[in-house]
C-alpha positions as CSV (number, residue, x, y, z in Angstrom):
1,M,93.7,124.1,94.7
2,N,97.3,123.0,94.1
3,F,97.3,119.7,95.9
4,A,100.9,118.9,94.9
5,L,102.0,122.1,96.6
6,I,100.0,121.4,99.8
7,L,101.4,117.9,99.9
8,F,104.9,119.2,99.5
9,V,104.4,121.8,102.4
10,L,103.0,119.0,104.6
11,L,106.0,116.8,103.7
12,V,108.5,119.5,104.6
13,A,106.7,120.4,107.9
14,S,106.4,116.8,109.0
15,F,110.1,116.1,108.0
16,V,111.3,119.0,110.1
17,M,109.4,117.8,113.2
18,W,110.5,114.2,112.6
19,L,114.1,115.3,112.3
20,L,113.9,117.4,115.5
21,D,112.4,114.5,117.3
22,V,115.1,112.1,116.1
23,L,118.0,114.4,116.8
24,W,116.9,116.1,120.0
25,L,113.4,115.7,121.4
26,K,113.5,111.9,121.6
27,K,116.8,112.0,123.5
28,A,115.5,114.7,125.8
29,R,112.5,112.6,126.6
30,A,114.7,109.5,127.2
31,A,117.0,111.5,129.6
32,A,114.0,112.9,131.5
33,A,112.5,109.4,131.7
34,D,115.8,107.9,133.0
35,A,116.0,110.5,135.8
36,A,112.4,110.0,136.8
37,L,112.7,106.2,136.8
38,A,115.9,106.4,138.9
39,E,114.0,108.5,141.4
40,F,111.1,106.1,141.3
41,D,113.4,103.1,141.9
42,A,115.2,104.9,144.8
43,R,111.9,105.9,146.4
44,N,110.5,102.4,146.3
45,A,113.6,100.4,147.1
46,G,113.1,98.2,150.1
47,R,109.5,99.3,150.7
48,P,107.9,96.7,152.9
49,G,104.6,95.1,151.8
50,V,104.8,96.2,148.1
51,D,103.6,93.8,145.5
52,P,106.5,93.4,143.0
53,Q,104.2,92.9,140.0
54,A,102.1,96.0,140.8
55,L,105.3,98.0,141.3
56,A,106.7,96.8,137.9
57,A,103.4,97.7,136.2
58,E,103.5,101.2,137.8
59,R,107.1,101.7,136.7
60,A,106.2,100.6,133.1
61,A,103.3,103.0,132.9
62,L,105.5,105.8,134.1
63,A,108.1,105.0,131.5
64,G,105.5,104.9,128.8
65,R,104.1,108.3,129.8
66,L,107.5,109.9,129.9
67,T,108.8,108.6,126.6
68,Q,105.5,109.0,124.6
69,R,105.6,111.7,121.9
70,P,103.5,114.8,122.8
71,W,100.4,115.4,120.8
72,Y,102.0,118.0,118.4
73,L,104.6,115.4,117.4
74,E,101.9,112.7,116.9
75,Y,100.2,114.9,114.4
76,T,103.4,115.9,112.6
77,A,106.4,113.7,112.9
78,S,104.4,110.5,113.2
79,F,102.8,111.1,109.8
80,F,106.1,111.8,108.0
81,P,106.7,108.3,106.6
82,V,103.1,108.1,105.3
83,I,103.2,111.5,103.7
84,L,106.6,110.6,102.2
85,I,105.3,107.4,100.6
86,V,102.2,109.3,99.2
87,F,104.3,112.1,97.9
88,V,106.7,109.8,96.1
89,L,103.9,107.6,94.6
90,R,101.9,110.6,93.5
91,S,104.7,112.8,92.2
92,F,106.8,110.2,90.4
93,L,104.8,107.0,89.8
94,F,101.0,107.2,89.6
95,E,98.4,109.8,90.3
96,P,94.7,109.4,90.5
97,F,92.2,111.6,88.6
98,R,88.5,111.8,88.3
99,I,86.9,112.4,84.9
100,P,84.6,115.5,85.3
101,S,83.1,115.8,81.8
102,G,82.0,113.8,78.8
103,S,84.6,115.0,76.4
104,M,86.3,111.6,76.2
105,I,83.1,109.5,75.8
106,P,82.9,106.7,74.8
107,T,86.4,105.8,76.1
108,L,86.0,107.5,79.5
109,Q,82.7,108.2,81.3
110,I,81.9,111.0,83.7
111,G,82.9,109.9,87.2
112,D,85.5,107.4,86.1
113,L,88.4,107.3,88.6
114,I,91.6,106.7,86.6
115,L,95.3,106.3,87.2
116,V,97.9,108.3,85.3
117,N,101.5,107.1,84.7
118,K,103.7,109.9,85.8
119,Y,107.1,108.6,84.7
120,E,106.5,107.3,81.1
121,Y,107.0,110.7,79.6
122,G,110.0,111.5,81.9
123,I,110.5,112.2,85.5
124,R,109.6,115.7,86.6
125,L,110.2,117.6,89.8
126,P,106.9,118.2,91.6
127,V,105.4,121.7,92.1
128,I,107.8,123.3,89.5
129,H,107.2,120.5,86.9
130,R,110.7,120.6,85.5
131,K,111.8,117.4,83.6
132,I,115.0,116.0,85.0
133,V,115.0,112.6,83.4
134,D,113.8,112.1,79.8
135,L,112.3,108.6,79.5
136,G,109.9,109.1,76.5
137,S,107.4,111.3,74.9
138,P,103.7,111.2,74.0
139,Q,102.7,109.1,71.0
140,R,99.7,109.4,68.7
141,G,96.7,107.8,70.3
142,D,97.8,108.2,73.9
143,V,95.2,109.5,76.4
144,M,97.1,112.3,78.1
145,V,96.5,114.4,81.2
146,F,98.0,117.8,81.1
147,R,97.7,121.2,82.8
148,F,95.5,123.5,80.6
149,P,97.8,126.0,78.9
150,H,95.6,129.0,79.7
151,N,95.0,127.9,83.3
152,P,97.7,125.6,84.6
153,T,95.9,125.0,87.9
154,Q,93.3,123.0,85.9
155,D,93.9,119.5,84.6
156,Y,92.5,118.4,81.2
157,I,92.5,114.9,79.6
158,K,92.4,114.4,75.9
159,R,93.9,112.1,73.2
160,V,97.1,113.0,71.5
161,V,96.5,113.5,67.8
162,G,99.3,115.6,66.5
163,L,103.0,115.4,67.4
164,P,105.6,118.3,67.0
165,G,105.9,119.2,63.3
166,D,102.7,117.4,62.3
167,R,100.1,119.1,60.0
168,V,96.7,118.3,61.5
169,E,93.5,119.0,59.6
170,Y,90.0,118.6,60.8
171,A,87.5,119.5,58.1
172,D,83.9,118.3,57.5
173,R,84.4,115.9,60.5
174,R,87.3,114.2,58.8
175,L,90.7,114.0,60.4
176,L,93.9,114.2,58.3
177,I,97.5,114.0,59.6
178,N,100.2,115.1,57.3
179,G,97.8,115.0,54.4
180,Q,96.7,111.4,55.1
181,P,93.2,110.6,56.2
182,V,93.0,108.8,59.6
183,D,91.2,105.5,59.2
184,A,87.7,105.5,60.8
185,Q,85.4,102.5,60.4
186,P,81.7,102.8,61.2
187,L,80.3,101.1,64.2
188,P,76.8,100.7,65.6
189,R,75.3,104.0,66.9
190,Y,76.2,104.9,70.5
191,F,73.5,105.8,73.0
192,E,74.5,108.3,75.7
193,E,72.2,107.8,78.7
194,D,72.9,111.2,80.3
195,R,71.8,113.1,77.3
196,V,69.3,110.5,76.0
197,Q,70.8,110.9,72.6
198,Y,72.3,108.7,69.9
199,Y,75.6,109.4,68.2
200,A,77.4,108.1,65.1
201,Q,80.2,105.9,66.3
202,F,83.5,105.0,64.6
203,A,86.6,102.9,65.2
204,E,89.5,105.3,64.7
205,K,93.2,104.3,64.5
206,L,95.9,106.7,65.5
207,G,99.4,105.2,65.2
208,D,99.1,101.7,66.7
209,V,96.1,102.6,68.9
210,E,92.6,101.8,67.9
211,H,89.8,103.5,69.8
212,R,86.2,104.6,69.5
213,I,85.0,108.1,68.7
214,I,81.5,109.5,68.5
215,L,80.0,112.3,66.4
216,S,76.7,114.1,66.7
217,E,74.3,113.1,64.0
218,G,73.3,115.9,61.6
219,P,75.2,118.9,60.3
220,G,78.2,119.8,62.5
221,V,79.5,123.1,63.6
222,P,83.1,123.8,62.3
223,P,85.7,124.7,65.0
224,M,86.3,128.3,65.7
225,R,89.3,129.9,67.3
226,A,88.8,130.7,71.0
227,F,89.4,134.2,72.4
228,V,92.8,133.0,73.8
229,H,94.9,130.7,71.6
230,T,98.4,129.5,72.3
231,H,99.6,129.9,68.6
232,P,97.0,131.6,66.5
233,Q,99.5,132.0,63.6
234,A,99.9,128.2,63.4
235,C,96.2,127.5,62.6
236,R,94.0,128.4,59.7
237,Y,90.2,128.4,60.2
238,T,87.8,128.1,57.3
239,A,84.0,127.4,57.0
240,S,84.7,123.7,56.8
241,G,87.2,123.3,59.7
242,V,90.7,124.0,60.9
243,A,94.2,123.1,59.8
244,C,97.2,123.5,62.2
245,T,100.9,122.9,62.1
246,V,102.1,121.7,65.5
247,P,105.0,123.8,66.9
248,P,108.1,122.2,68.2
249,G,107.7,120.9,71.8
250,H,103.9,121.0,71.6
251,Y,101.1,118.5,71.0
252,F,97.7,118.7,69.3
253,V,95.0,117.0,71.4
254,M,91.3,116.1,70.8
255,G,88.5,114.5,72.8
256,D,86.9,111.3,71.6
257,N,83.5,113.0,71.9
258,R,84.4,115.1,68.9
259,D,81.4,117.4,68.9
260,N,81.5,118.0,72.6
261,S,85.1,118.7,73.4
262,E,87.0,121.9,73.8
263,D,90.5,121.0,72.7
264,S,93.4,122.0,70.4
265,R,91.0,122.8,67.6
266,F,89.8,125.8,69.6
267,W,92.5,127.0,72.1
268,G,95.8,125.7,70.7
269,F,98.5,123.3,71.7
270,V,99.8,121.6,74.8
271,P,103.5,122.5,75.6
272,D,105.7,119.6,76.8
273,E,106.2,121.3,80.2
274,N,102.4,121.1,80.9
275,I,102.3,117.3,80.5
276,V,101.2,115.4,83.6
277,G,101.3,111.8,82.3
278,R,99.5,109.0,80.3
279,A,96.1,107.8,81.6
280,F,95.9,104.0,81.3
281,F,93.6,102.5,83.9
282,I,90.1,102.9,85.3
283,W,90.0,101.7,89.0
284,M,86.5,102.8,90.0
285,N,83.3,104.5,89.0
286,F,80.8,104.8,91.8
287,G,78.0,105.0,89.3
288,N,79.1,101.9,87.5
289,I,81.0,99.5,89.7
290,G,81.9,97.2,86.8
291,R,84.0,99.9,85.0
292,I,87.4,98.6,86.0
293,G,90.4,97.9,83.8
294,R,92.8,99.3,81.1
295,F,91.7,101.4,78.2
296,H,93.1,102.8,75.0
């Protein structure tokens, strides 16, 4: 479901009804109310034995009924300001997402509700996703939300590992960028409750960002090219792993749960036009109320 498109259609429909109401319908209701109230005043002028307060209350009730928006405007034009605020916030500032899988464990857990900064990598037009203002670009270590290149209706979240032009190698569970090993220091083993399983845990540093990753204990399975790949000629697969040169305007991404993540090692690279924004804040997890705050 393309929620951005649905929200845009609702915005346009509510705006049209709001504009019709402001320019025409509201004035028509006011004119009809004035005529009806003038008739009411003429009919009740000089009536003997009429309570002035009761008459005033009846007149006010009549005026309220005549100037009130009809039901179809209450459900369209009345919601325009609210829809406009939601549209602007969601399209240009911050968008909420829910983490559906464990590919980013231990950084993000299944069920985490997160916020994504929509303007840090540039301001894009909603629905068509065209960048109109360039404010920055993804950096190594960023946790990025993007539209999956092979199914743009589906949002993915991974960590940026390789920038345009980088040579990224992942062999025997070691990560190298431009020929240099990425620093990874051992940490105490990580226990995942959902799988009732222990993992080897490391503190990895990409650029200026230090974060945790986990690896399955025991022999690993080397990455294999998926049936559909964005740039198969840019990657070389061997029995020990994969080596890729990131094309211009694209990014190489990986999950922090390295052995349980379908990412650039398998299906290719993320084009700049598919970027949604940088994830930075957990605001709720109904399964773990205490999971609130920033992450790296």
